[in-house]
C-alpha positions in Angstrom: -4.9 76.1 -9.6 -5.5 74.3 -6.3 -3.9 70.9 -5.6 -2.9 68.6 -2.8 0.9 68.4 -2.9 3.1 66.0 -1.0 6.4 67.5 0.2 7.6 65.1 2.9 6.3 62.8 5.7 3.4 64.5 7.5 3.7 67.4 5.1 0.9 67.6 2.5 -0.2 71.0 1.5 -3.3 72.3 -0.3 -1.7 75.0 -2.3 -1.8 77.0 -5.6 0.3 75.5 -8.3 0.8 76.4 -12.0 -2.0 75.1 -14.2 -1.2 73.1 -17.3 -0.3 75.4 -20.3 -1.1 72.9 -23.1 -1.3 69.3 -24.2 1.0 67.2 -26.4 -0.2 65.5 -29.6 -1.4 62.4 -27.7 -2.2 64.0 -24.4 -5.5 65.0 -22.8 -6.4 67.8 -20.4 -8.9 66.7 -17.8 -10.7 68.1 -14.9 -10.7 65.6 -12.0 -14.1 64.9 -10.4 -13.6 62.5 -7.4 -10.3 61.0 -6.2 -9.7 58.4 -3.6 -7.1 58.4 -0.8 -5.2 55.1 -1.3 -3.2 53.1 1.2 -0.1 54.0 -0.8 -0.9 57.7 -0.2 -1.3 57.0 3.5 2.1 55.3 3.6 3.7 58.3 1.9 2.1 60.7 4.4 3.1 58.6 7.4 6.6 57.5 6.4 7.5 58.9 2.9 9.0 59.5 0.6 8.7 55.8 -0.3 7.5 55.6 -3.9 7.3 59.4 -4.5 10.8 60.1 -6.0 13.2 62.1 -3.9 15.6 62.0 -6.9 14.5 62.4 -10.6 12.5 59.3 -11.6 14.2 57.2 -14.3 11.1 57.1 -16.6 10.0 60.8 -16.6 12.3 62.8 -14.3 9.6 63.6 -11.8 10.6 64.5 -8.3 8.9 65.7 -5.1 7.0 67.9 -4.4 4.3 65.7 -6.0 0.6 66.4 -6.7 -1.2 63.4 -5.2 -4.1 61.3 -6.5 -4.1 58.2 -8.6 -7.6 56.8 -8.1 -9.8 59.3 -9.9 -12.5 60.1 -12.5 -12.4 63.2 -14.6 -14.0 65.1 -17.5 -12.0 65.6 -20.7 -11.5 69.3 -21.4 -9.1 69.3 -24.3 -7.4 66.7 -26.5 -4.2 66.7 -28.5 -4.2 66.8 -32.3 -3.5 63.0 -32.6 -5.9 61.8 -29.9 -8.6 59.6 -31.3 -10.0 57.5 -28.4 -11.6 60.3 -26.3 -13.1 63.7 -27.0 -14.0 66.8 -25.0 -16.9 66.1 -22.7 -16.1 62.4 -22.1 -16.0 61.2 -18.6 -13.1 59.0 -17.9 -11.3 56.8 -15.3 -7.5 57.0 -15.4 -5.4 53.9 -15.2 -2.4 55.6 -13.6 0.5 53.2 -14.4 3.1 54.6 -16.7 5.5 52.2 -18.3 8.4 52.2 -20.8 7.0 49.5 -23.1 10.5 48.3 -23.7 11.7 46.4 -20.6 11.8 42.6 -20.1 8.3 42.6 -18.5 6.6 45.1 -20.8 7.7 43.0 -23.8 6.0 40.0 -22.3 2.7 41.8 -21.6 3.4 42.3 -17.9 3.3 46.1 -18.0 2.3 46.4 -14.3 5.8 45.0 -13.5 7.7 47.5 -15.7 11.2 48.0 -14.4 10.9 51.8 -14.8 7.2 52.1 -13.9 5.9 55.5 -12.7 2.4 56.4 -11.6 0.2 59.4 -12.0 -0.2 61.1 -8.6 2.9 59.5 -7.2 5.7 59.9 -9.8 4.4 62.1 -12.5 3.9 65.8 -13.1 0.2 65.7 -12.4 -2.2 64.0 -10.0 -6.0 63.6 -9.5 -6.3 65.8 -6.4 -6.1 68.9 -8.4 -8.3 71.1 -10.5 -6.7 70.1 -13.8 -4.3 67.4 -15.0 -2.6 66.4 -18.3 -2.7 62.6 -19.0 -1.6 60.3 -21.8 -4.5 59.2 -24.0 -3.6 55.6 -23.7 -4.3 55.3 -20.0 -7.9 56.6 -20.2 -11.1 54.5 -20.1 -14.3 56.3 -21.1 -16.9 55.6 -18.5 -20.3 54.0 -19.5 -23.3 56.3 -18.9 -24.4 53.9 -16.2 -21.2 54.6 -14.2 -21.3 57.7 -12.0 -18.3 60.0 -11.5 -18.0 58.7 -7.9 -18.0 55.1 -9.1 -15.4 56.0 -11.7 -13.0 57.0 -9.0 -13.3 53.5 -7.6 -12.3 51.6 -10.8 -8.6 51.6 -9.8 -8.9 50.1 -6.3 -11.6 47.7 -7.7 -9.0 46.5 -10.2 -6.6 45.9 -7.4 -9.1 43.9 -5.4 -10.3 41.9 -8.5 -6.7 41.0 -9.4 -6.2 39.5 -5.9 -9.4 37.4 -6.1 -8.6 36.3 -9.6 -5.1 35.3 -8.6 -6.8 33.0 -6.0 -8.6 31.2 -9.0 -11.9 31.8 -7.2 -14.9 30.2 -8.9 -18.6 29.8 -8.2 -19.2 27.7 -5.1 -15.7 28.3 -3.6 -15.3 29.4 0.0 -13.1 32.5 0.4 -11.6 34.2 3.4 -10.7 37.9 3.2 -8.4 39.2 5.9 -8.8 42.9 6.4 -11.8 45.0 5.6 -10.2 48.2 4.4 -11.1 49.5 0.9 -9.4 46.7 -0.9 -10.8 44.0 1.4 -14.3 45.4 1.1 -14.1 45.5 -2.7 -12.6 42.0 -2.7 -15.6 40.8 -0.8 -18.0 42.4 -3.3 -16.1 40.9 -6.2 -15.7 37.4 -4.8 -19.5 37.4 -4.0 -20.1 38.5 -7.6 -18.2 35.5 -8.8 -20.5 33.2 -6.8 -18.2 32.4 -3.8 -19.1 32.0 -0.2 -17.3 34.9 1.5 -15.9 35.3 5.0 -14.2 38.5 6.2 -11.9 38.8 9.2 -11.6 42.3 10.6 -10.8 43.6 14.2 -12.2 47.2 13.6 -15.9 47.3 14.6 -16.7 50.1 12.1 -15.2 48.1 9.3 -17.0 45.0 10.4 -20.3 46.9 10.4 -19.6 48.2 6.8 -19.0 44.6 5.6 -22.2 43.4 7.2 -24.1 46.2 5.5 -22.9 45.0 2.1 -24.8 41.7 2.7 -22.2 39.6 0.9 -20.1 38.0 3.6 -20.0 36.4 7.0 -18.0 38.6 9.3 -15.5 37.5 12.0 -13.7 39.4 14.7 -10.1 38.0 15.0 -9.6 39.6 18.4 -12.3 37.3 19.9 -12.5 34.4 17.5 -9.9 31.9 16.4 -10.7 32.4 12.7 -8.8 29.3 11.4 -10.4 27.0 13.9 -13.9 28.5 13.4 -13.7 28.1 9.6 -12.3 24.5 9.8 -15.1 23.6 12.2 -17.6 25.0 9.8 -16.1 23.6 6.7 -15.7 19.9 7.7 -12.2 20.3 9.0 -10.9 21.3 5.6 -10.7 25.1 5.5 -11.4 27.6 2.8 -10.5 27.2 -0.9 -8.7 30.6 -1.0 -7.6 33.4 1.2 -7.1 37.0 0.0 -4.9 38.7 2.5 -5.7 42.5 2.3 -4.4 43.9 5.6 -0.6 43.7 5.2 -0.5 42.4 8.7 1.8 39.5 9.9 -0.8 37.9 12.1 -3.4 38.0 9.3 -1.0 36.3 6.9 -0.4 33.6 9.5 -4.2 33.2 9.9 -4.5 33.0 6.1 -2.1 30.0 6.0 -3.8 28.3 8.9 -7.3 28.8 7.4 -6.7 27.6 3.8 -7.3 24.0 2.8 -4.5 21.8 1.5 -3.8 22.6 -2.2 -5.5 25.9 -1.6 -4.2 29.4 -2.5 -3.2 32.3 -0.3 -2.9 35.6 -2.2 -1.0 38.5 -0.5 -2.6 41.7 -1.8 -2.1 44.0 1.2 1.3 45.7 1.4 3.6 44.7 4.2 5.8 47.7 5.4 8.1 45.3 7.3 9.1 41.7 7.1 6.6 39.1 8.2 7.4 35.6 9.5 5.5 32.5 8.5 5.7 28.7 9.0 7.1 27.9 5.5 6.8 24.2 6.3 3.0 24.6 5.8 3.5 25.4 2.2 5.2 22.1 1.5 3.3 19.9 3.9 -0.1 21.0 2.7 0.8 21.9 -0.9 -0.3 25.5 -0.4 0.4 28.2 -3.0 1.4 31.6 -1.6 1.0 34.2 -4.3 1.8 37.9 -4.4 -0.1 40.5 -6.5 1.1 43.9 -7.5 -1.4 46.4 -8.9 -3.5 44.9 -11.8 -3.3 44.0 -15.5 -3.2 47.4 -17.2 -5.9 46.3 -19.6 -8.5 45.5 -16.9 -10.2 48.9 -16.5 -12.8 48.5 -19.2 -13.9 45.2 -17.7 -14.1 46.6 -14.2 -16.1 49.6 -15.5 -18.4 47.2 -17.3 -19.1 45.2 -14.2 -19.9 48.4 -12.3 -22.2 49.5 -15.1 -24.1 46.2 -14.9 -25.1 46.9 -11.3 -23.5 43.6 -10.1 -20.5 45.3 -8.6 -21.8 48.1 -6.3 -18.5 49.6 -5.4 -20.0 52.9 -4.2 -21.2 51.1 -1.1 -17.7 51.1 0.4 -17.5 54.9 0.5 -17.8 56.2 4.0 -16.9 59.9 3.5 -16.9 62.5 0.7 -14.8 65.6 1.5 -13.6 68.9 0.0 -10.0 69.2 -0.9 -9.5 71.8 1.9 -10.3 69.2 4.5 -8.0 66.5 3.1 -5.7 66.3 6.1 -7.9 66.2 9.1 -10.9 64.5 7.5 -8.9 62.4 5.1 -5.4 61.3 5.9 -5.6 61.7 9.7 -9.0 60.1 9.9 -7.9 57.1 7.9 -4.7 56.6 9.9 -6.4 56.7 13.2 -6.4 53.2 14.7 -9.8 53.7 16.2 -11.1 55.5 13.1 -14.5 54.8 11.6 -13.6 55.6 7.9 -13.0 53.0 5.2 -12.9 54.8 1.9 -12.7 58.6 1.7 -13.2 60.4 -1.7 -12.0 63.9 -2.2 -13.9 66.4 -4.4 -11.0 67.6 -6.5 -13.0 70.6 -7.7 -13.4 72.3 -4.3 
């Protein structure tokens, strides 16, 4: 079968790989529909291996080369003899985190912090950018009829964005700054607006600013021409915003976040920093600011996110800027997304051709 396989930095190949030969008692064979290219995938392509295992993974023994894809929807083709939650023909979204259920964090319900965590499409035998995949039954969420296959591929990044906003304790009437209008930032803007917040987005890329404006949920600022913190404090009676969701993984954006939030406000670091970032830590004490990190999402959140999408109040499909065939995944996917002057925000790959 055809799959997109990571071998090393700048070495992703669309190639034929052996298809699954069967399923275990609690496993499911699926045919992926759409799969998103994630920022983590981009980091692997540009600088990896980082989270893809160069040595056997402690949870499942997986090792590169690795079939990519962890943001995907799929159709169930076959189920194991003990599977009860899904059946052939169901459309699903895969929650890709795989955990040991035994470590300190799993025993306390913090599965997303599992000390041996693996991930479908990054450290597992299968991934979503392939014609077929075998998955554990427990990670599957059946999609409501109102959720399309394309929307189903966006449940995973939407859960990331929602977790960041929720960590900021955002409530109706709050003012929220989102720094960075990549996929997670765009989804965070949609989700914060859904909660009833007044949303501001800071983004230097003109194409991404245009996308956020088209969503109609936020006031958009260009940090290359505007002092974002000063502008917001001038607008908000010298106080600043109630919460900032930092989605860029950029040092300057984190500094802007701390300067923009009100005293006793919250700054949530959701974007991944690939190098150390400096901040004025005195601000945290002087102004009673909470600086919070988020990693992935609660593993139980997919049904809730799928329900919000089904309701029509969370139109996640609006952030998609390109739909491509698997054969074009490098030039129209990875390379386009890594281009500093690129005009793509969210690229979905048709895993079936």
